[in-house]
N, C-alpha and C positions, 0 to 999 in steps of 0.2 A: 539453477534453472527453474523457471516457473512454467508449469503446464497451464496453458490458457484454454479453459473449457468453454464450449459454446456450440452454436449451430450455424451452418451456412448451407442452405438448401432452398429449393423452390418446388412447391407442389403445383401442378398445372390446374387443378380445379375442374369444374364442370365444363369449361370452355374448350378443353382439349389441348392439343399439342402445339399451339402457335407460339408458346413462350417456354423456354427451358432454362435451367441453371447453366451458367457459363463458367464462373470462376469466383474465387474470393482471395483477398489479401489481408494480412494483419501487419500493422505498422505502429510505430510509437514516436513520440517526441517529448522533450522536456516541456513542462508547463511554461507557457510564454514563448516557446520556441517557434520556429517557422519551417523547419525541415522535418518531414516524416521519414523515418528510417525503417526499412522493411525487416520484418521477422519472417513472414511467408509471403511470397509474391506469386500471384496468378495460379493458385492451386485449382485444378479442375475437379477435385474430388469433393462430392457432397458430404457434409459432416452433420450428423444429428446427435446433439447432446454428447459430445466427445471432445477429444483434444484437437483444437484448431492449430495450435503451434506450441513449441517449446521455446521460451524466451530466456536467453542467457543473460542474467543480470550481473555477472561478475565484473564487467567493465564499467558499470554505471555507478555514478556517485549517488549518495543518499539524496532523496528529493521526491518531488511529485512529477509524474509522467502521465501523458495522455496515451491511451491504448486505443487503436482504431481498427475496427473490422469493416471492410468494404466488400459487399457481395454484388455480383453482376449477373444479369440475365443475358440470353443470346441476342437480344435486341440492343444491348448497350446501356440499358437502364441500370441504375445502381441504388443501393441503400447503404447508409453508414451508421455505425454505432460507435460512440466514443465514451470511454470510461476513464476516470482519473485513478491512477494507481500510485500509492506511496511506497517508495523503495527505501528500506532502512538497512543500514549495515549492521551485521551481527545481531539481528533480532533473536531473542531467546523466548521461547514459548512459556517457560516457567515463571517469567516475570523477574528473573534475576540476571544481571549482566554486568560485566566489568570492562572498562576500557581505560588503560593507563592507570591513573590514581583515583578514579571515582568508581565506587561500587554502589549499585542501587538494587534494592529489593522492594517489590510492591506486594502488599497483602491487605486484606485477603484477595486472592486472585484465582478464580473469578469472584466478583463481588456484586452486591446489590445495596451496599451501605457505604460508609465512609471509606475512602481510598487512602491508604497510608504508604508513604514512601520512606524507606529507611536508607539513607544515603551516607556512605562512609568515604572519607577523604583523609589523606595523610597530612594535609596542610589546610589552614583557614582559606576559604574560597567563596567567592560570590558566584552562584550558579543561576541559570535560567532553566525553569521547568516548563516544557511545552507538551501539550497533549493534542493529538490530531485524530480525526475520524478516519475511517477506512478510505475515504476519497480525498484525504489530504486537507480537510478544513480544520484550521486551528481553533480549538475550543478552550484552551487554557494557555496563558503565557504569563508566568510570574517569576520574579527574581527573589532569591533568598541568599542571606549571608550565612555560610556554614562555618562551624568551628572544626578543628581537626578532630578526627574520631567519627563516631556515629551520630547522625542527626536524623530527626523524624519530622516529616512534613505531612499534614493531613489535608485532604481535599474533600469537600462535600461532594457527594455523588449526585450531581444534577444532570447526569448523562442519560440518554435513552439507551435501551438495550442494544448491545452490539460490541464490536471489537474496536479498540482504540490503541494508538501507538504513542509512546512517550519518548522524549529526549531530555536528558539532563546534561547541560553544557556549562563549562566553566574553565577559563584559562587554557584553552586549546585541548581540553579533555572532554570526553563525552561518554555517556552510558545511555542505552536505549532499550526498549522492550515493548511488550504487548500487555494490554489490560483488557479483560473481558468483563462486561457489565451485563447482568441479566435482570 
């Protein structure tokens, strides 16, 4: 479950009480999708820098989703904010994760220099290494042929400061995690 933090409120300002906060809704859809699915519908509680909704991610497949906050006043006017969210399965904060026969460790993490991936596999394997920004923009996509055992891949750090997510995929096996760049 992901706590969605934010604000949904309306200050009347110097003009007085002719316009008031009415409600807000939080919804999501898969990137490229057409149906918005509700997380919170028509809440009449004003929220100021707190939890707007709790989003159950357990049924979602890994991928990029759009998260939308819609806020309404009592006159029916609305404003929307949309943010892309990348959902990863089994993300591990330490930078080490295993799935099936691929184990991957990233170091140093956090980093401001060269990023090293130490990838272990039981069999020779061709993998694809992808790195994404927090909003789901792919910044690295490279293929590598790995030998059985431990393999080391080095990436130059051309990233701006922030959090990134990586996936290592090969032969229906996957490992993924988080990299912090400062």
